C-alpha positions as CSV (number, residue, x, y, z in Angstrom):
1,M,-31.0,-11.3,-63.0
2,I,-30.7,-13.8,-65.9
3,I,-31.3,-17.5,-65.4
4,G,-30.0,-20.1,-67.8
5,E,-29.9,-19.4,-71.5
6,A,-32.9,-18.5,-73.6
7,L,-32.8,-21.8,-75.5
8,P,-35.6,-22.8,-77.8
9,G,-38.0,-25.3,-76.3
10,R,-37.5,-28.7,-77.7
11,C,-39.9,-31.4,-76.5
12,I,-39.5,-35.1,-76.9
13,G,-42.7,-36.9,-77.9
14,E,-45.1,-37.6,-75.0
15,A,-45.6,-41.2,-76.1
16,E,-44.6,-43.9,-73.5
17,T,-41.2,-45.4,-73.7
18,L,-40.2,-49.0,-74.3
19,G,-38.3,-49.0,-71.0
20,D,-39.7,-48.8,-67.6
21,A,-42.6,-46.5,-68.6
22,I,-43.9,-49.3,-70.7
23,L,-43.1,-51.7,-67.8
24,D,-45.6,-49.7,-65.7
25,K,-43.3,-48.4,-63.0
26,A,-43.4,-45.3,-61.0
27,H,-40.5,-43.0,-61.8
28,E,-38.1,-41.1,-59.6
29,E,-37.1,-37.6,-60.5
30,C,-33.3,-37.1,-60.8
31,G,-29.7,-37.9,-59.9
32,V,-27.4,-35.1,-58.7
33,F,-23.7,-35.0,-58.2
34,G,-21.1,-32.4,-57.2
35,I,-17.4,-32.4,-56.8
36,C,-14.9,-29.9,-55.3
37,A,-11.4,-31.3,-55.9
38,P,-8.7,-28.9,-57.3
39,G,-6.1,-30.9,-59.2
40,A,-8.4,-33.8,-60.0
41,D,-10.2,-34.4,-63.3
42,V,-13.6,-33.2,-62.0
43,V,-15.3,-33.3,-65.3
44,S,-14.5,-37.0,-65.9
45,A,-15.4,-37.8,-62.4
46,T,-18.8,-36.2,-62.8
47,Y,-19.3,-38.0,-66.1
48,Y,-18.7,-41.5,-64.5
49,A,-20.8,-40.6,-61.5
50,L,-23.7,-39.6,-63.8
51,F,-23.4,-43.0,-65.5
52,A,-23.9,-44.6,-62.0
53,L,-26.9,-42.5,-61.4
54,Q,-28.5,-42.9,-64.9
55,H,-31.2,-45.1,-63.4
56,R,-32.6,-42.0,-61.6
57,G,-33.3,-40.1,-64.8
58,Q,-33.0,-40.7,-68.6
59,E,-34.6,-37.7,-70.1
60,S,-31.8,-35.1,-70.0
61,S,-28.3,-34.7,-68.5
62,G,-25.6,-32.2,-68.1
63,I,-22.5,-30.9,-66.4
64,A,-21.5,-27.5,-65.2
65,V,-17.8,-26.9,-64.6
66,N,-16.1,-24.1,-62.5
67,R,-12.8,-22.8,-63.8
68,A,-11.3,-20.1,-61.6
69,G,-14.7,-18.8,-60.7
70,V,-16.2,-18.9,-64.3
71,I,-19.0,-21.5,-64.7
72,D,-19.7,-23.1,-68.0
73,V,-22.5,-25.7,-68.6
74,H,-23.4,-28.2,-71.3
75,K,-26.8,-30.0,-71.1
76,D,-29.2,-31.5,-73.5
77,V,-32.1,-33.9,-73.8
78,G,-30.9,-37.5,-73.8
79,L,-28.9,-40.1,-71.9
80,V,-25.5,-39.3,-70.4
81,S,-23.7,-41.0,-73.3
82,D,-25.7,-39.1,-75.8
83,V,-25.3,-35.7,-74.3
84,L,-21.7,-35.8,-73.0
85,K,-19.9,-37.0,-76.0
86,P,-16.0,-37.0,-76.2
87,D,-15.9,-33.6,-78.0
88,V,-18.1,-32.0,-75.4
89,M,-16.0,-33.5,-72.6
90,R,-12.9,-32.0,-74.2
91,E,-14.6,-28.6,-74.5
92,L,-15.6,-28.6,-70.9
93,G,-12.0,-29.3,-70.1
94,M,-10.6,-29.1,-66.5
95,G,-11.7,-27.2,-63.5
96,E,-11.7,-27.1,-59.7
97,M,-15.4,-27.9,-59.2
98,A,-18.3,-29.4,-61.2
99,V,-22.0,-30.2,-60.8
100,G,-23.8,-32.9,-62.8
101,H,-27.5,-33.9,-63.2
102,C,-29.6,-36.5,-64.9
103,R,-33.3,-35.9,-65.0
104,Y,-36.7,-37.6,-65.0
105,A,-39.4,-35.0,-64.9
106,T,-42.1,-35.0,-62.2
107,T,-42.8,-31.3,-62.9
108,G,-42.6,-30.0,-66.4
109,R,-42.3,-31.6,-69.8
110,R,-39.2,-33.1,-71.3
111,L,-37.9,-29.8,-72.6
112,L,-34.3,-28.7,-73.2
113,N,-35.1,-25.6,-71.1
114,N,-35.9,-27.9,-68.2
115,A,-32.6,-29.7,-68.5
116,Q,-30.1,-29.2,-65.7
117,P,-27.8,-28.0,-64.2
118,L,-29.4,-24.6,-64.2
119,L,-27.0,-21.7,-64.7
120,V,-27.9,-18.4,-63.0
121,N,-26.1,-15.1,-63.7
122,H,-27.0,-12.4,-61.3
123,L,-25.8,-9.2,-59.7
124,K,-23.4,-10.9,-57.3
125,G,-22.0,-13.5,-59.7
126,S,-23.2,-16.9,-60.9
127,M,-24.6,-20.2,-59.6
128,A,-25.2,-23.6,-61.0
129,L,-27.9,-25.8,-59.4
130,A,-28.8,-29.5,-59.7
131,H,-32.1,-30.4,-58.0
132,N,-33.8,-33.7,-57.1
133,G,-37.2,-33.6,-55.5
134,N,-40.5,-31.7,-55.9
135,L,-41.5,-28.4,-54.3
136,T,-45.1,-28.5,-53.1
137,N,-45.4,-24.7,-53.1
138,A,-43.7,-24.1,-56.5
139,M,-46.9,-22.7,-58.1
140,E,-47.5,-20.1,-55.5
141,L,-43.8,-19.1,-55.5
142,R,-43.7,-18.8,-59.3
143,E,-46.8,-16.6,-59.4
144,K,-45.3,-14.2,-56.9
145,L,-42.0,-14.1,-58.8
146,E,-43.7,-13.5,-62.1
147,Q,-45.7,-10.7,-60.6
148,R,-42.4,-9.0,-59.6
149,G,-41.1,-9.3,-63.2
150,S,-39.2,-12.6,-63.2
151,I,-39.1,-14.3,-66.6
152,F,-39.0,-18.1,-66.7
153,H,-37.6,-20.0,-69.6
154,G,-38.8,-23.5,-68.5
155,T,-41.6,-25.2,-66.7
156,S,-39.9,-27.0,-63.8
157,D,-40.0,-26.4,-60.1
158,S,-36.2,-26.4,-60.1
159,E,-36.2,-23.1,-61.9
160,V,-38.4,-21.7,-59.1
161,L,-35.9,-23.0,-56.6
162,A,-33.0,-21.3,-58.5
163,Y,-34.9,-18.0,-58.5
164,I,-35.6,-18.1,-54.8
165,I,-32.0,-18.8,-53.9
166,T,-30.8,-16.1,-56.3
167,Q,-33.3,-13.6,-54.9
168,E,-32.0,-14.3,-51.4
169,R,-28.4,-14.2,-52.5
170,I,-28.7,-10.6,-53.7
171,Q,-29.8,-9.7,-50.1
172,S,-27.4,-12.0,-48.3
173,P,-23.7,-11.8,-47.3
174,S,-22.9,-15.3,-48.6
175,I,-24.4,-18.1,-50.8
176,E,-24.9,-20.4,-47.8
177,E,-26.9,-17.8,-46.0
178,A,-29.0,-17.3,-49.1
179,V,-29.7,-21.0,-49.2
180,R,-30.6,-21.0,-45.5
181,R,-33.0,-18.2,-46.0
182,A,-34.5,-19.9,-49.1
183,M,-35.2,-23.0,-47.0
184,R,-37.6,-20.9,-45.0
185,R,-39.7,-20.1,-48.1
186,I,-39.7,-23.4,-50.0
187,K,-41.7,-26.5,-49.1
188,G,-41.6,-30.1,-50.2
189,A,-38.7,-32.3,-51.3
190,Y,-35.3,-31.1,-52.4
191,S,-31.9,-32.7,-52.3
192,S,-29.7,-30.3,-54.3
193,V,-26.1,-29.5,-55.1
194,I,-25.3,-25.8,-55.6
195,M,-22.1,-24.3,-57.0
196,S,-21.0,-20.7,-56.7
197,P,-17.7,-19.3,-58.0
198,R,-15.9,-20.3,-54.8
199,K,-18.1,-22.9,-53.0
200,L,-19.9,-26.1,-53.5
201,M,-22.9,-26.9,-51.3
202,A,-25.2,-29.8,-50.7
203,V,-28.6,-29.1,-49.1
204,R,-31.4,-31.6,-48.1
205,D,-34.9,-30.7,-47.0
206,P,-35.8,-31.0,-43.3
207,Y,-37.8,-34.2,-43.9
208,G,-34.9,-35.8,-45.9
209,F,-37.3,-37.1,-48.6
210,R,-34.6,-37.8,-51.2
211,P,-31.2,-39.2,-50.4
212,L,-27.9,-37.3,-50.6
213,C,-24.5,-38.4,-49.3
214,I,-20.9,-37.1,-48.9
215,G,-17.7,-38.6,-50.0
216,R,-13.9,-38.0,-50.0
217,F,-12.1,-37.9,-53.3
218,E,-8.4,-37.1,-54.0
219,G,-8.2,-34.6,-51.2
220,G,-11.5,-33.0,-52.1
221,W,-15.2,-33.6,-51.5
222,V,-18.1,-35.1,-53.5
223,F,-21.9,-35.1,-53.0
224,A,-24.2,-37.6,-54.7
225,S,-27.7,-38.8,-54.7
226,E,-26.5,-42.4,-54.0
227,S,-23.4,-44.0,-52.7
228,C,-23.0,-46.1,-55.9
229,A,-21.9,-42.9,-57.6
230,L,-19.1,-42.5,-55.1
231,D,-18.0,-46.2,-55.7
232,S,-17.9,-45.5,-59.5
233,I,-15.1,-43.0,-59.1
234,G,-13.3,-44.5,-56.2
235,A,-14.5,-42.0,-53.6
236,R,-14.8,-42.9,-50.0
237,F,-18.2,-42.6,-48.4
238,I,-18.2,-40.4,-45.3
239,R,-21.8,-39.9,-44.3
240,D,-25.2,-38.9,-45.5
241,V,-26.3,-35.2,-45.5
242,E,-28.7,-34.9,-42.6
243,P,-32.3,-33.7,-43.2
244,G,-32.3,-29.9,-43.1
245,E,-28.5,-29.7,-43.3
246,I,-26.5,-27.4,-45.6
247,V,-22.9,-28.7,-46.2
248,V,-20.4,-26.3,-47.7
249,A,-17.1,-27.4,-49.4
250,S,-14.4,-25.0,-50.5
251,P,-11.1,-25.8,-52.2
252,G,-8.4,-26.8,-49.7
253,A,-10.8,-26.5,-46.7
254,E,-12.7,-28.7,-44.4
255,L,-16.5,-29.1,-44.7
256,I,-18.7,-26.7,-42.9
257,S,-22.1,-28.0,-41.6
258,I,-25.0,-25.6,-41.2
259,P,-28.0,-27.3,-39.5
260,Y,-31.6,-26.3,-40.1
261,D,-32.5,-23.4,-37.9
262,D,-35.8,-24.7,-36.8
263,A,-36.6,-27.9,-34.8
264,P,-36.4,-30.6,-37.5
265,P,-39.6,-32.6,-38.0
266,K,-39.8,-36.3,-38.1
267,R,-37.5,-37.9,-40.8
268,A,-39.5,-38.9,-43.8
269,T,-37.1,-40.5,-46.3
270,C,-39.0,-42.0,-49.2
271,V,-39.3,-45.7,-48.5
272,F,-39.7,-46.4,-52.3
273,E,-36.0,-45.6,-52.5
274,L,-35.3,-48.9,-50.8
275,I,-38.0,-50.8,-52.6
276,Y,-37.4,-49.7,-56.1
277,F,-35.7,-46.4,-56.9
278,A,-32.1,-46.8,-55.6
279,R,-29.5,-49.1,-57.1
280,P,-29.1,-52.3,-55.0
281,D,-25.4,-51.5,-54.3
282,S,-26.3,-48.2,-52.7
283,V,-26.6,-47.4,-49.0
284,I,-29.4,-45.0,-48.2
285,D,-29.2,-43.3,-44.7
286,G,-27.3,-46.3,-43.3
287,T,-29.4,-49.0,-44.8
288,S,-28.2,-51.3,-47.6
289,V,-30.7,-51.3,-50.4
290,H,-29.8,-54.9,-51.3
291,S,-30.3,-56.1,-47.7
292,A,-33.6,-54.2,-47.4
293,R,-35.0,-55.9,-50.5
294,L,-33.9,-59.3,-49.3
295,K,-35.7,-58.6,-46.1
296,A,-38.8,-57.5,-47.9
297,G,-38.8,-60.8,-49.8
298,A,-38.4,-62.8,-46.7
299,L,-41.3,-61.0,-45.0
300,L,-43.4,-61.7,-48.0
301,A,-42.7,-65.4,-47.7
302,I,-43.6,-65.3,-44.0
303,N,-46.8,-63.3,-44.5
304,H,-48.0,-64.8,-47.8
305,P,-46.8,-68.4,-48.0
306,V,-47.7,-70.5,-51.0
307,Q,-47.1,-74.0,-52.4
308,A,-45.0,-73.5,-55.4
309,D,-42.1,-75.0,-57.4
310,V,-40.0,-72.0,-58.4
311,V,-39.5,-68.3,-57.5
312,V,-38.7,-65.8,-60.2
313,G,-38.1,-62.1,-60.0
314,V,-39.0,-59.4,-62.6
315,P,-35.7,-57.8,-63.6
316,D,-34.2,-55.8,-62.3
317,S,-35.8,-54.4,-59.1
318,G,-37.7,-57.6,-58.3
319,I,-34.7,-59.9,-58.2
320,D,-33.4,-59.1,-54.7
321,A,-36.8,-59.6,-53.2
322,A,-37.3,-62.8,-55.1
323,L,-34.0,-64.1,-53.6
324,G,-35.2,-63.2,-50.2
325,F,-38.5,-65.0,-50.7
326,A,-36.8,-68.1,-52.0
327,R,-34.3,-68.3,-49.1
328,Q,-37.1,-67.8,-46.5
329,S,-39.6,-70.2,-48.1
330,G,-37.2,-72.9,-49.3
331,I,-38.6,-72.8,-52.8
332,P,-35.9,-72.8,-55.4
333,Y,-35.0,-69.5,-57.1
334,G,-34.9,-69.7,-60.9
335,I,-34.0,-67.2,-63.6
336,G,-37.4,-66.7,-65.2
337,F,-36.7,-63.8,-67.6
338,I,-34.0,-62.5,-69.8
339,K,-34.0,-58.7,-70.0
340,N,-32.9,-57.0,-73.2
341,K,-30.3,-54.5,-71.9
342,Y,-29.7,-52.8,-75.3
343,I,-33.0,-51.0,-75.5
344,A,-32.7,-47.4,-74.3
345,R,-35.4,-46.0,-72.0
346,T,-35.8,-43.1,-74.4
347,F,-37.0,-45.4,-77.3
348,I,-40.4,-44.1,-78.3
349,Q,-43.1,-46.6,-78.7
350,P,-44.5,-45.9,-82.2
351,E,-48.1,-47.2,-81.9
352,Q,-50.4,-47.8,-79.0
353,S,-51.4,-51.1,-80.6
354,Q,-47.8,-52.3,-80.4
355,R,-47.6,-52.0,-76.6
356,A,-48.4,-55.7,-76.2
357,H,-45.2,-56.5,-78.0
358,A,-43.1,-54.1,-75.9
359,V,-43.0,-56.4,-72.8
360,R,-41.8,-59.4,-74.9
361,I,-39.1,-57.3,-76.4
362,K,-38.0,-56.0,-73.0
363,L,-38.5,-59.3,-71.1
364,N,-38.6,-62.8,-72.5
365,P,-39.4,-65.8,-70.3
366,I,-37.1,-68.9,-70.0
367,A,-39.6,-71.7,-70.7
368,D,-37.5,-74.4,-69.1
369,T,-37.6,-72.6,-65.8
370,V,-41.4,-72.3,-65.6
371,R,-42.9,-75.0,-67.9
372,G,-45.3,-77.2,-65.9
373,K,-44.4,-75.4,-62.6
374,R,-46.2,-73.4,-60.0
375,V,-44.4,-70.0,-60.2
376,V,-44.1,-67.3,-57.6
377,L,-43.6,-64.1,-59.5
378,V,-42.0,-61.4,-57.3
379,D,-41.9,-57.8,-58.4
380,D,-41.5,-54.5,-56.5
381,S,-45.0,-53.1,-57.1
382,V,-48.0,-52.8,-59.4
383,V,-49.0,-49.3,-60.3
384,R,-51.5,-49.6,-63.1
385,G,-51.5,-53.3,-63.7
386,T,-51.2,-53.4,-67.4
387,T,-47.6,-54.7,-67.6
388,T,-48.0,-57.3,-64.8
389,T,-51.0,-58.7,-66.7
390,R,-48.8,-59.1,-69.8
391,I,-45.9,-60.6,-67.9
392,I,-48.3,-63.2,-66.3
393,K,-49.6,-63.9,-69.8
394,L,-46.0,-64.5,-71.0
395,L,-45.4,-67.0,-68.2
396,R,-48.6,-68.9,-68.9
397,E,-47.8,-69.0,-72.6
398,A,-44.4,-70.4,-71.6
399,G,-46.1,-73.3,-69.8
400,A,-46.5,-72.1,-66.2
401,A,-49.1,-74.2,-64.4
402,E,-49.8,-71.5,-61.8
403,V,-48.7,-67.9,-61.3
404,H,-48.7,-66.4,-57.7
405,V,-47.8,-62.7,-57.6
406,R,-45.9,-61.4,-54.6
407,L,-45.1,-57.7,-54.4
408,S,-42.4,-56.2,-52.1
409,A,-44.4,-52.9,-51.7
410,P,-47.8,-52.3,-50.2
411,P,-50.6,-51.3,-52.6
412,F,-49.7,-48.1,-54.4
413,A,-53.0,-46.4,-53.7
414,H,-52.3,-42.7,-53.2
415,P,-50.5,-39.9,-55.2
416,C,-47.0,-38.9,-54.5
417,Y,-46.1,-35.2,-54.4
418,F,-42.4,-35.5,-53.3
419,G,-40.5,-36.6,-56.4
420,T,-42.4,-39.5,-58.0
421,D,-44.4,-39.0,-61.1
422,V,-47.7,-40.5,-59.8
423,D,-49.6,-37.4,-58.8
424,S,-53.2,-38.6,-59.4
425,V,-55.3,-41.6,-58.3
426,E,-57.1,-42.1,-61.6
427,S,-54.9,-44.9,-63.0
428,L,-53.8,-46.5,-59.7
429,I,-55.2,-50.1,-59.7
430,A,-54.9,-50.4,-55.9
431,H,-57.0,-47.2,-55.4
432,N,-59.8,-48.3,-57.6
433,H,-60.1,-52.1,-57.0
434,S,-60.2,-54.6,-54.2
435,L,-57.5,-57.2,-53.7
436,E,-59.6,-59.9,-55.3
437,E,-60.5,-57.6,-58.2
438,I,-56.8,-56.9,-58.8
439,R,-56.0,-60.6,-58.7
440,A,-58.7,-61.2,-61.3
441,I,-57.5,-58.3,-63.5
442,L,-54.0,-59.6,-63.5
443,N,-55.1,-63.2,-64.1
444,A,-53.0,-64.4,-61.2
445,D,-53.8,-67.5,-59.1
446,S,-53.1,-65.5,-55.9
447,I,-51.6,-62.2,-54.9
448,G,-49.8,-60.9,-51.8
449,Y,-48.6,-57.4,-51.0
450,F,-46.0,-56.4,-48.5
451,R,-47.6,-55.1,-45.3
452,A,-47.4,-51.4,-44.6
453,E,-46.9,-52.0,-40.9
454,D,-43.7,-53.9,-41.8
455,L,-42.0,-51.1,-43.6
456,P,-39.9,-50.0,-40.6
457,K,-38.4,-53.5,-40.6
458,L,-36.6,-52.6,-43.8
459,D,-34.5,-50.0,-42.0
460,H,-31.2,-51.2,-40.6
461,S,-30.0,-47.8,-39.4
462,G,-32.3,-47.2,-36.4
463,H,-34.0,-44.3,-38.0
464,G,-37.2,-46.3,-38.7
465,S,-39.1,-43.4,-40.1
466,F,-40.1,-43.2,-43.7
467,C,-42.5,-41.4,-46.0
468,D,-45.1,-44.0,-46.9
469,A,-47.8,-41.7,-48.1
470,C,-48.2,-43.4,-51.5
471,F,-49.3,-46.5,-49.6
472,T,-51.1,-45.1,-46.6
473,G,-52.2,-41.6,-47.6
474,N,-50.5,-40.1,-44.5
475,Y,-48.5,-37.2,-45.9
476,P,-45.7,-35.8,-43.7
477,T,-46.3,-32.3,-45.0
478,P,-49.4,-30.9,-46.8
479,P,-49.7,-31.8,-50.5
480,P,-49.5,-29.0,-53.1
481,K,-52.6,-26.9,-53.8
482,S,-52.1,-27.3,-57.5
483,P,-50.8,-30.8,-58.2
484,G,-50.0,-32.3,-61.6
485,K,-46.8,-32.9,-63.5
486,L,-47.8,-30.4,-66.2
487,R,-49.3,-27.7,-63.9
488,F,-47.0,-24.9,-65.2
489,E,-47.8,-25.9,-68.9
490,E,-51.5,-25.9,-68.1
491,Q,-51.2,-22.5,-66.5
492,L,-49.5,-21.2,-69.6
493,D,-52.2,-22.8,-71.9
494,T,-54.9,-21.0,-69.8
495,R,-53.1,-17.7,-70.2
496,N,-52.8,-18.2,-73.9
497,G,-56.5,-18.9,-74.3
498,G,-56.1,-22.7,-74.5
499,K,-53.3,-22.7,-77.0
500,A,-50.4,-25.0,-76.2
501,N,-47.1,-23.3,-75.5
502,G,-44.0,-25.3,-76.3
């Protein structure tokens, strides 16, 4: 079998970016989208949906289109607008089905070979796959595949997933049966959209780590990582894909649901989707993201009250919680920062010494809002602490009399192995320092974190069950034996005698 195209490995510089990487945030992995709607402009719909999902991944993007059973793909490193230019869109043309993807890497470098959708050509046809998540047994599976002669072009766990499904497809009567069998072999987080010559499928792991929803569009069906993507194309939200469920769409047919064949474990949707990852206008498993963040801010005000004059939020993910804090506390909300929206997240920071300027370029305080005032600074989290320290410095330089930090997430003290790029404890400020030490490092007058025991209160759907391992260390499924974002590259370096490959 042949997977993808043997493209030359092209790697973007590993320097940090001026966007959210510089702003010291944890990163999600990817956004996925699929559409089955004969007669509709499925390529344009996928393009606009990927724009709505761009916040989930800015490293690469692509679209695979199905025309009468023939699948073509275009993908590259870069933002959606950089990769899917008008001439590319014209070349992709029309089709009956399409799959789209935007990527942020939690496994594998930013290589063109790791861009998605992945296109597989095998004995029984072809398949396009877009994957969001992180397989915890990818290393073991890849080693077994390589021992049997499989050749990998990239270094992502998504390629492992594609191989496993393809391997099962050769032995199965249908693509959905192949996916069902593959689910018995793979472990970890995966919310994926899979396209064969005649079918489009959405599959979610039995824990439901990453979101995935279903919509109706022009007589057809769409699948997306977040409901905001459905809104962007005028699709009607139907429901979420259930944990462990396979949903199959075919042209002119009703959906087919295939439940997980084992007793499903406790639901473990990533709570950080509500706190930070997802767009505020999305609904995740029945819970409004915006409402959840307002609730988080209100609970912060109840549990960590403070005498202050103004509440400001760090754009963008801290704003909703700041509004909730202000409403609950009665302290006026003020616009404390202007965010430069014209700096792409892929802008490479040229020198380490210039990082101090990066925050001011990205965020600039409004002095009239904070001058001479006691400020409550609300943000979603602190991962390493470097950026929060600089933001507090900006507020003090703008004349703030006091700065009280309130965070709408509990302390980020443990690695995440299920689709977030924090896979070690070495740089986590909350793992290595006490609360008072963190306050002193940030140079804040006080600090208050959201309480881990209050996380279920953010859920409005009745599920009330999240993965909170990055806060508590309680992993719903065993972590990988070989963690690390670059574990496949490191394995290749070892085989090559320490020489970098790609």
